[in-house]
C-alpha positions as CSV (number, residue, x, y, z in Angstrom):
1,M,37.6,-7.8,22.2
2,R,39.3,-10.0,19.7
3,I,38.9,-9.4,16.0
4,A,37.3,-12.9,15.6
5,A,34.5,-12.0,18.1
6,F,33.9,-8.6,16.5
7,A,33.8,-10.2,13.0
8,R,31.5,-13.0,14.2
9,R,28.9,-10.6,15.6
10,Q,28.8,-8.0,12.8
11,P,26.7,-9.7,10.2
12,G,23.7,-10.2,12.5
13,R,24.1,-6.7,13.9
14,I,24.3,-5.1,10.5
15,A,21.5,-7.0,8.8
16,T,19.1,-6.6,11.8
17,G,20.1,-3.0,12.5
18,A,19.5,-1.9,8.9
19,F,16.2,-3.7,8.8
20,I,14.9,-2.1,12.0
21,L,16.3,1.3,11.1
22,N,14.5,1.2,7.8
23,S,11.3,0.1,9.4
24,G,11.5,3.0,11.9
25,V,12.3,5.6,9.2
26,G,9.3,4.3,7.2
27,K,6.9,4.5,10.2
28,W,8.1,8.1,11.1
29,S,5.8,9.5,8.4
30,A,3.0,7.0,8.7
31,D,-0.4,8.1,7.6
32,E,-3.4,8.1,9.9
33,Q,-4.7,4.7,8.6
34,T,-1.4,3.0,9.2
35,A,-1.1,4.6,12.7
36,V,-4.5,3.3,13.6
37,R,-3.8,-0.2,12.3
38,L,-0.5,-0.5,14.2
39,H,-2.0,1.1,17.3
40,T,-5.0,-1.3,17.3
41,M,-2.8,-4.3,16.9
42,A,-0.4,-3.3,19.7
43,S,-3.0,-2.2,22.1
44,G,-4.7,-5.6,21.8
45,T,-1.6,-7.2,23.3
46,Y,-0.5,-4.2,25.5
47,P,-3.8,-2.6,26.8
48,A,-2.0,0.3,28.4
49,L,-1.2,1.6,24.9
50,A,-4.9,2.2,24.2
51,R,-4.6,5.5,26.2
52,M,-2.1,6.8,23.7
53,P,-3.3,8.5,20.5
54,P,-2.4,6.4,17.4
55,Q,-0.2,9.1,15.8
56,Q,1.7,9.5,19.1
57,F,2.1,5.8,19.4
58,V,3.5,5.4,15.9
59,K,6.0,8.2,16.5
60,V,7.2,6.6,19.7
61,L,7.4,3.2,17.9
62,A,9.3,4.7,15.0
63,A,11.7,6.5,17.3
64,G,12.4,3.3,19.3
65,E,13.1,1.4,16.0
66,I,15.4,4.2,14.8
67,V,17.3,4.1,18.1
68,L,17.5,0.3,18.2
69,G,18.6,0.1,14.6
70,T,21.2,2.7,15.0
71,A,22.5,1.0,18.2
72,L,22.9,-2.3,16.3
73,L,24.7,-0.5,13.5
74,A,27.1,1.4,15.8
75,P,30.0,-0.7,16.8
76,V,30.6,1.5,19.9
77,V,27.5,0.1,21.5
78,P,28.4,-3.0,23.5
79,D,27.2,-6.3,22.0
80,A,25.6,-7.4,25.2
81,L,23.5,-4.2,25.4
82,A,22.6,-4.2,21.7
83,G,21.7,-7.9,22.0
84,A,19.6,-7.4,25.1
85,A,17.7,-4.5,23.5
86,L,17.1,-6.6,20.4
87,T,15.9,-9.5,22.5
88,V,13.4,-7.4,24.4
89,F,12.1,-5.7,21.2
90,S,11.7,-8.9,19.2
91,A,10.1,-10.8,22.2
92,S,7.5,-8.0,22.4
93,L,6.7,-8.5,18.7
94,L,6.5,-12.3,19.1
95,R,4.2,-11.8,22.1
96,M,1.9,-9.8,19.9
97,Y,2.0,-12.6,17.3
98,L,1.0,-15.2,19.9
99,R,-1.8,-13.1,21.4
100,T,-3.4,-11.6,18.3
101,P,-6.3,-13.8,16.9
102,G,-5.9,-14.9,13.3
103,L,-2.2,-14.7,13.1
104,R,-1.7,-18.4,13.8
105,R,-3.2,-21.6,12.5
106,E,-5.9,-23.0,14.8
107,G,-4.2,-25.0,17.6
108,S,-0.7,-24.3,16.3
109,L,2.3,-22.0,16.6
110,R,2.5,-22.1,12.8
111,P,1.6,-18.7,11.2
112,S,-1.5,-18.1,9.1
113,P,-0.9,-16.1,6.0
114,Q,-1.7,-13.0,8.0
115,G,0.7,-13.9,10.7
116,T,3.8,-14.5,8.6
117,A,4.9,-10.9,8.8
118,L,5.2,-11.1,12.6
119,A,6.2,-14.8,12.9
120,K,9.4,-14.1,10.9
121,D,10.6,-11.8,13.7
122,V,11.7,-15.0,15.5
123,W,15.0,-14.5,13.6
124,M,15.5,-11.2,15.4
125,L,15.0,-12.9,18.8
126,A,17.6,-15.6,17.8
127,I,20.1,-12.9,16.8
128,G,19.5,-10.9,20.0
129,V,19.9,-13.9,22.3
130,G,22.9,-15.1,20.3
131,L,24.6,-11.7,20.6
132,T,23.9,-11.4,24.3
133,I,25.1,-14.9,25.1
134,D,28.2,-14.6,23.0
135,A,29.1,-11.2,24.6
136,L,28.5,-12.5,28.1
137,T,30.4,-15.8,27.7
138,G,33.2,-14.5,25.5
139,E,36.5,-13.4,26.7
């Protein structure tokens, strides 16, 4: 890979990787109330998750975020793989945003005040898609 391609991809990988890694580390020691809140929201969009206990769910989510954040920060992980993983992760968050009542303004994609925290994850989707496309169409 040319140095220009490497340099072009690093800002998005570093910023997103650090953000996701921090989120995962924070969730790792989540209290019961936080675990229940996250589990309830996720199982509303992904009903299969309802069978998993909230504390187990939050540990799996935290571990996934830690792995993804680390993969984005590690330059040895190929850009296409890191970008694809980030795309899938952020698309699942945006699906939750679209399906959870009260997160969007009535009849609109615009977020309500409660939905802003998830709606902003659209930037992660853009970075993931950009990384993937750049890696697959580059040299």
